[in-house]
N, C-alpha and C positions, 0 to 999 in steps of 0.2 A: 460680430454678432453671431449668437448661436444659433444654427441654422433649423433645429430642431424647435424653439422657443414658440413656432406658431401652429406647431403638429398639435391635432388634436389628441385625446392622453390615450385612447383606445391603439392609434399609430405610435405613439413612445413607447407603450407595450409591448407592442408585435414587434420591432424594432430591437427591445434589449434583451427578446427571446432568442431571436435571431442571431444577436449579436454573441450571447452564453454559447449556443451552438456552435456557433463560428469557431469561438476561444478552444473548446474542446477537440479539436483538430491538432494542439498543442500536443495533446495525450498519443501514447501507443494506441496503435500501430504506428497512425501518423506520422506524429512529430514535426510537426508544422509550425513551430514555436512563435516564427512572427504572426500568425495569427492569432494564437493569445495577446500578444502586446498588443497588435493593432485594435481586438476586439475590448480590452481593456482598457485601452487610451480614450475609444470612443465612446466609452459607457459616461464618463465625465460629462458630456456635453448634454447626455440622457439625462445624468442623476440633477442637475442644476438645470431644469426644465422644471423639475417638480415645483409645485406651490407649498403643499404640505407636507408633514411628517409620514400623513398615510400614502399619500401619492407616492412617495420617495420608497416604499417600503414595497408598496405593491412594484416596481420598479424595479428594485434591485430582488424580490423575489421572483420577477419575471424573465429575467438575466440570469439567474443562479437557476431555474427551474430549465431553463434550455440548454445548458450546461452540466448540469448533471444527467437530463434525459440522453443527451448526447452520449455524455460518458459512459454512463453505467448502462447504456443498450442491451449488453452483453446479458445481464441481471437474469432476462427473461429466459437464458438458456436453460438454468437447471428446472421450470415447469415444462421444458419441451423434453423432456425425459420419457416421460410417460405423459404425451400430449391427452390422450384421453381421461384421465385423470384429474391433470394440474393444469392444461395449457390456456384453459378459462382466465385462468389467477394472473398469468404472468403481464397483461396490461395492467392489473392494476399495482402487484410489485413494484414496476417499474415506474408508474403515474406518483403512488405514495412516496417510493424512496425519494424519486426527484424532488418532488413537490416537497415534501419532509426536510432535508436538508437543505432546501433552498431558505428554509425559515429562518436559519442562520443567517443569511445575506440580508433577508429583507430586517430583522432586526436591527441588523449594521446600519442600513441604510435609516430607520427609520431615529437611532437614537441619534444621528449626527444632523439630518438637513436642517439645516436656519435659511430658509428666503432670500435673509439680508446680510448672510456675510458672504465675505470674499471666496471668489470661487475656488482659487486655490489652495486656499486653507481649510476649505470645508472638503476638499478632493485630497488631501494629507488629511482631517481627520479621518473620511471615511476609510484610507488605505487603514489606519492603524484598528479602527474598530472592524475592519470585517478579519485583516488578522489576530484580530484576542477573539473572535467570533470560529474563527478556527481553529483554533487552540480547543475552543468548547467542541466542537465535531469532532475531535479527536479523541476526547476523553470522556466527554459525559454518556452517561449510558452504557459503560464499555466500549465507547469511538466508534467511529467511520470514517477515517481521513481518507478512504478511498477518492483520487482525482484530485488530491491537492496539488494547487498551483506550479510546486516546486517541482513537480514529477514529469511539467513542458520541456526542463531542462536536462532531462535524464539524454545521454550521449552527444553533448556539448558542453563546451568548458566549465561553462557557468554551474554546472553539475557543481565540481568540486567547493565551490563557498558553501555546500552543506558540513564540509567537513569543519567550517568555521561557526554555521548557525542554525544546522539542523533545516529540515523540512519547513516548520513554523515559518522560519527567519529569515530562509529563501524567499516563502510567499511573500512575508512584506515586504521584501526588497521589492520583487516584481510587482505589485501593487503600489510602492513607493515613487519605482519609477516609472510610472506609466498612469497611474490615476492623473495626480497634478498637471503632468503636461497636457492632458488631453483636456484639462480645465482651464489652464493657461490659453493652449492654440484655440479655445470654444471662445474667448475672449479676445485674441488680438492681440496681448497687451501682457506686459510680464510673464511670458516667455523665457526668457534667459533664463532665470535660476532654475526652475525646473529642467529644462533645456540640457544644461550644466551637469546637473545631480543624474539624470539619467544616463549621459554619454561617462560620466564621470565613473557611475557603476558599471556601465559595462568594460571601463577600460579596468577599473580593480580586480573585475572578475577575472579579464582575459592573463593580465599580470599574478594574480595570484595561483591561477592553473597553471602555466606556465613553470611558477617555483616549487609546484610540489613532487618530492623527494621520486625519484627513479622505483621500480616494484621490481624484484628480482624473485627469482625461482627457486624453489626448494627442489628436493631430488626425490619427491613422492610422488605418483601418479594415483589419480583415483578414477574410478569409474564408475560411472553413472549410467543408471540403468532405465530407462524405459518403455514398458510392455506396450504402450497404446492401446489401453483397454478403455472401449466405448466405455460412458458409463450404462447405460440401458443393458450392457452385458456384462458389467464387472462382476455380479454376483450371481450372474446366472448356472445354477448348476452344468449346463452344455459347455459352458465358455469359460467359465473361473480356472478349471485345469491347463485347460489351453495356456491360458496368459501368465500362469504360474509356472508352467514349463519352458515358456518364452524364456522368462527371467532366470530361469536353470541353466538354459544355453546360453545366457549373453554372460552369464557369471561365469560358466564355464571355460568360456573363450578365452585363447590366450593370444599375445603375450599374461603374465599375472599382473594385477597394479598390487597398490601397496593398499588401498583401503577398496570397499564397495558398497554405494547407496543406491537401494532402495526405496520407489517411491510411500507415498503417504497407504495406510492399509493395505499393503504390497501382497501380504497374507491372508488365504481364503479358510480361514479359521481362526478362533477366537486363542488367546494367547494360552488360555489353560490348558487347552487341548491340542495346539499346535507341534509339540515335539516331531512328529514325524516328520513335517514341514518345514523347521529348526533344521532336523539332519540331515535331509534333501538339501539347502541352502548350504552350512557345513562341508557337505561332501564335493560341492560344487565348485564352493570359493577355494578348496582348496591350498587352506592354510592363510588363506587372506582374512580379515577380521571384517564384515560388513554391519552397515548402518539398516535399519528395514523399518516401515510402519507396519504396526497390529493395532487390532483392536482388541480391549482385555475385559474382562470381568472381575471387580470385588463385591463380593455380595451379591444386590441386587441393583450396585453403580456398577456402571461402563464407561472406561476411558478410552478415548482417541490417542495412542500412545509409538513410543518409538523406542527400538532397544537396540543396543548393541551385543554383534557376538564376537568373542574373541578369536583368533589364530587357532585356537584347537573346537571353537563352535558351539563353546560356553556363554549362556546370556552374562553379560556383565554389566549392564547398564541398562537404566528405565527411564524415561522421561513420559511424560501425562501432559497431554494439551491441558493449558490453561486458560487461552482467550479464547473461547468455544462463542461462535458465531449464532447471535439470538435467532430465535424460527428455524435455524439451517439445522443445529447440531444439540438445541435446548428451547426450551419455554421460557421465556423471563415471567416471575413469580411464581412460577408451578409450586415450588415449596411451599410457598402462602396458599393458593389455592387447597392445596394438601390438606392444610389443616382445617380445610373446611369438606373434607369428602371427596374430593376433587382430584383423583391420584393419576390421572392418564396424562398431565405433563411435567410428572415430577420428575427430578432425577433420583433421588433416593430409589424411586421404586423400575427404576431400568429405563424409563420413555424419555430419554433423550441421554447426552453425553452430561458425567460430572467432569468439575474442573479440577484440575491437578495441583499442587500448592502454589507454583509460579515458575519462574523462571530459573535455569540451572545450568551446570555444565556437565558433561558427558566426558570421559578421558577416553579417549580415541589410541591409546597405543603411542607410538613414534611419533603420531603427527602430532600430539600436543590434547589440547582441551578444545571440544566441540560444545560451542551454543545451540543446542536442537531449537528448532523453529517448524512447527508444525501447520502447512496450509496458510492461511491467512494473519498466521502470527508476525512474518515478514512485514505487513501492510505496517504494523505497530514501531513505529520507534521506541517509544517505553517500551517494550518487551525486551527489547535490546540493553536498553539501560539501565535498566534493573538487573541484570544480570550481577549473581557474585560478586564474580570478578573477571576480567579481560583473560576471552575464549582467545587460542591460537587461529581460530577459523571459525565462521558462520557455518551451518549446517541446515537447511530448508529440504523437508520434503514434503510434497503437494499429491492433489488430485485434482488438476485444472481441467480433470474431465466435466468438468460442472461449469466451467466458465463457456463451453462453447470454442468453436475455433476463428472469433470473430478477434474482437479486441479483450476478451478477459484478459485471456494468457499473456497476453504480450504485455498490459496494464500491471499486472504481479510480476512478471520478473524486471518490467522497468521501477517496482518498487524496492524489491531484493537487491536491484544494482545501488539504491538510494543510502540500503542500508550498509552496505560496505563501505560505500564513499563516507559516510559519516563516522561510522568507528573503523577507517581504515584497517580493513581486514579483509580478507578474503571469504568469498560466501562460496560455497556447492550446494548445486539444484538440483533436484531427483523429484521431476514431475510424470505423472503416469500416461498423458498424453502429450508431455511437451509445456514451455522450451526447457527441456533438461541444460544446466551450461553449468559451465565455471567461470566466475567474475573473480575480477581483482580488484586488491584494495581502493584502486579510484574509480573503481564501478564499469570498466570495461570488461565485455565477454570473451573470454580468452578462447573457449572452444564451446561450441553448442549441438546441441542433436535437433533439427524443425518439426516444429508442430505438427503432431496426427503423424508420424513416423516412428515406427519399431524400433529398436535398438538399443547401442550403449555410443558412449563416448568415453575416452582417455585422454585427462587431460591432468598436464604438472597442475601441482597446487603452490598459487603465489607465496611468496614472505608476508608476512604481517606488515605493515607501517608501523610506526608511533604511535602510542592516541594521540587520535585527533583533539582540537581544542572542545569538538564537540563531544566526544566519546567525555572528554573529562569535567564539564560542567552542565552536560544536558540541556533542557530545555528553559531552566529556569533563569537564566540571565534575558533571554531575549522577552521572553513572559513580563519580565520583572520591568524591562525597558520599556514596553511596549504598552504598557499599563500606567508606568510613570508619563510617556508622554499623552495620554489619553487622558489622564487628570489634570493634565498642564493643557491642555487644549479645549478641555471642557470647562477650564475656570478659566479662559482668557472668554471664550463663548458666554460664558454668563455676568464677567465684568461688561463687556460691550452690551445688553442687553438695555 
């Protein structure tokens, strides 16, 4: 007997929201993955008590709202940089973001609920439906896959399955290992098969993780610079020269590395007028190549960019960020509004950043080819999959000062670790306020500088592994398999009516 069967609906909604909030403890910085597993398992009994599709949708939305509200609580931090001007927006931003993303889960619950159907089959159907809607969340309207379920497995052996299935596939595995089990246990019968599948999945993950190849190191040492410039002071004319001088000091320190990486927008001038700054960087680097972040203008357009200075201090590479943050770096539909005379939101008039042409490789001299990622581009697996060819390493520069000091920077780091596992490539990561780190192809942080600390870290660059299954095939096989399963389950449900 399902213990939640006799509860009033409002109590079930509150319970679902609380379970969702508990599930988010599986994400960084907590990393309590059993909380996510238990919360998902307990979601099924609540789902199976819903009498209509509408109630199922509300329940799914409540669970996901609780989850995203906790997971994305860091999103209020950018509005607190200038509290007097923007602080009032913080609760609205979190509410609309959490509630908006939860709509995908609400739709998944609405699509599959049939009160007269078997509980376990309904839970399987729900797991497939949520997995497909998670694809939509990561791709539709530029996507926002932050807090995907696969992220709870970072720093565990289960995370190695990312090299096989990618983030959406591992999320689907997580759902299929928990929701059907919860449905079976709530009915107290027919739980043998779901239990075997759950245990079998865990055993397969562990065996696969142990079989992953060992990682070796190159002879190259990379210096990751972390100036720790608070966002409210970063562009202040009284402080910007101090932060720049701090980075020069870290760059000039002995012993000499083989490559130096500065974080996003680390030069306090536009690229067109930054030559004195670039000369100072080259002098401090003493013949060591440098990657660094800088803003640049091209006519009325502006770009968030990364450049490469070679051993002689000459600019030899340029990358423009192409996956921009809506409302953070540009306003959606600004170009359409400009056609009606509203130019204040159009990127073509310099009111917001313009997107670069797409993923590209940058030459890093003797270290090989780098795949550059600026800020939250590392959140999107598709931004790595669409690279024109395989890189030797991933390179992320970011300004996580926007994300505060609680969960945001750690969740951002976790997603960088996921990209490394998926591709079998090392990642070097320079973050303004942290966490600057070297990540090996198995997603392990080999060396890092703590959050909120100014300094630098010299880390040996690991060798890349062979291309993973996921790196070769991408998301398509998982998506097609989930779609085929959904179609099969939908057909069976129709035949049973």
